[in-house]
N, C-alpha and C positions, 0 to 999 in steps of 0.2 A: 802240565796235568804228574800227579803223585803216578807212582809206577803203582801194580795192586801189593807186591810184595814187600812196599819200603810200609802201606797203611794196615796190614796186614799183621808184622814184627814191632810196630808200632803200638797198634790194638791189644797185639796180649801182651806184652809194656807195660803197657797200664793197668789190665787188668790185671796184672801178676801179683803187681800195688797194692791194689783195692779191695783182693780177695779175702777173704775173712774164711776159715778152714778151709780154709784152696781150693781151689780153681775149678771145682764144681760147685760153690757159691757162686759162681757171675756165668753156669753153665748157660740159660739160657738170654746175656747177653751174647755171649761170642756162640747162643742158635743164631741169633739175632743179625749180627755181625754179616757171618760168612755164608749163611741163609736167605738171610730177609733182605738185605742189608745192598750188599757183593752179590746174589746168587753164584758162589764161585761152589760151595753143595749146593745138590736138593737134599728135603728133606728126609727123603732118606738115605740118601749116603750119610747124611748126619746123624739122622739114628739110624744105622746099622754102625760106622763107625764105633761110633758110642759101644757099642754092643759088645763091637771083637776088641776093643782096648781094656773091657771092663771085664772079659774071659780070660785072654791073655794076661801072663804075671807080670808087672813093674809098674813104672811110675805110668801107669796109667792116663792121667789126663797133660800131660808130656807126653806120648805119643799119640792121642787128638788132638792135640796141635800140631804135632807132622806130617800127621796124615793128612792134615789138613795145610799144613805151609808144601808139601810135595803136590799135589792138588791146585793152589795156585800156581808157582817156578819152578818145578823139581826136588831134587837131594838137598841142595844151597840153602834152600828157605824154610823146609825139611828141617832141617838144622838149626836157621834163623828163627823158628818160631817155635824150637824146644828148646833151645837157648836165653828168650824171651818169659816164657812162658814161669822159668823158676829162676832165673838171673834176675831182674831186678829186688825181686822178697827177698831169696836169699841173702843181698849183698844190704839191704834196706836190715835183714831182721841182724846179719854178723855185726851193724852198723851201732845198732841202740842196741843191743843184748845187755848192756854189764850195765847201760846208764840203767835198762828197768832193771831188772837182777838187783843192785841197788838200792831201790825203793820198791820189793817185794815185797817187804811187811806192812807197806804205809794202806792208812783206812781208804784210802782214792787209789789205789792200784787193786784192791780185792773185790771194792767192784766197780769200779769199769769189765773187771771178768769178769761177775757177776751180769754184765750187762752187753756181755760181747754176747754170752756162751746163747740164751736167743735167740740175737740174731743169727749168728751161725748157722743156730739150726733152722732157722727158715730162709739163707741161701739154701740150703743144702734141699730144702725143700722145692722150695723154687726151680732146681733145676731138675728135682725129677716129675715135676711139671711140665715143665717145656719136653722134657724128655720122653713125657708116654702121650704128650700133645702131638711131636714134629713124629713119630713111630703109627700116634694110631693111625689111618689110613682109612677104615674103615668101622663097622661095627661091628669086624669080627673084632679089627685088634682092640676095638675097645671091649670087648668080652676078654681077653685074656687078658691084655692090662689090668681089667679091677681082677680077674681070678687070680692075676697075679702077684699082685696090691691080698688078694685074700691067706693069702697063701702064703707070703713074706710072715704076716703078721702072724698068720695063729698057728704059725710052725715053728715048727727052727730047722727046716728041711735050707738046705745049702742054694745061693739064688743063685750061684752058674746056672742048677737042672733048671730051673725058667729058662733062663738064658738058652741055654738047649734045647730045653723043647721049642722057647718061640723060635729060633733056630732054624726046627724039623719041621714045623708048620711052616713058616716062610717058603724055606725050601721044597717042597711036598705041590704049592701053590693053593694052600688050603686060606689065606690070611693076603 
């Protein structure tokens, strides 16, 4: 039987290689893998961890995968999870850059870029949907999520204020 830490690190490395737009594009898969398939953390812990890493400075998805790694196998696995989150994609990008840059003016590359943009947006929206579903633990959570979406889309208010408000509602027991 394969150790859970090895399974997690291998899966994060795979997600790193297939993600477009960064790890937020594969957030639904990450959620399904660590919460639904393996039960390493709860739905609520995943949502809380995501909210916390969004609010602190730094590379938030690396921090999220590090937290998950820490829960699965402690500090060494947290470090391995962080490396698996950015290492494979950075290595691939480094290896492909010269080849890609050589063809930057070609029509096929411009068409490919135009095609990848909507796909990236769709993957990021799917990640947002997965996070909204994992955080909505009842009618009050759904109402807060809908209100937050409306505020973000209708105003220029910094989303960190909404995260802080959601945290205050949760800490006060209202959610």
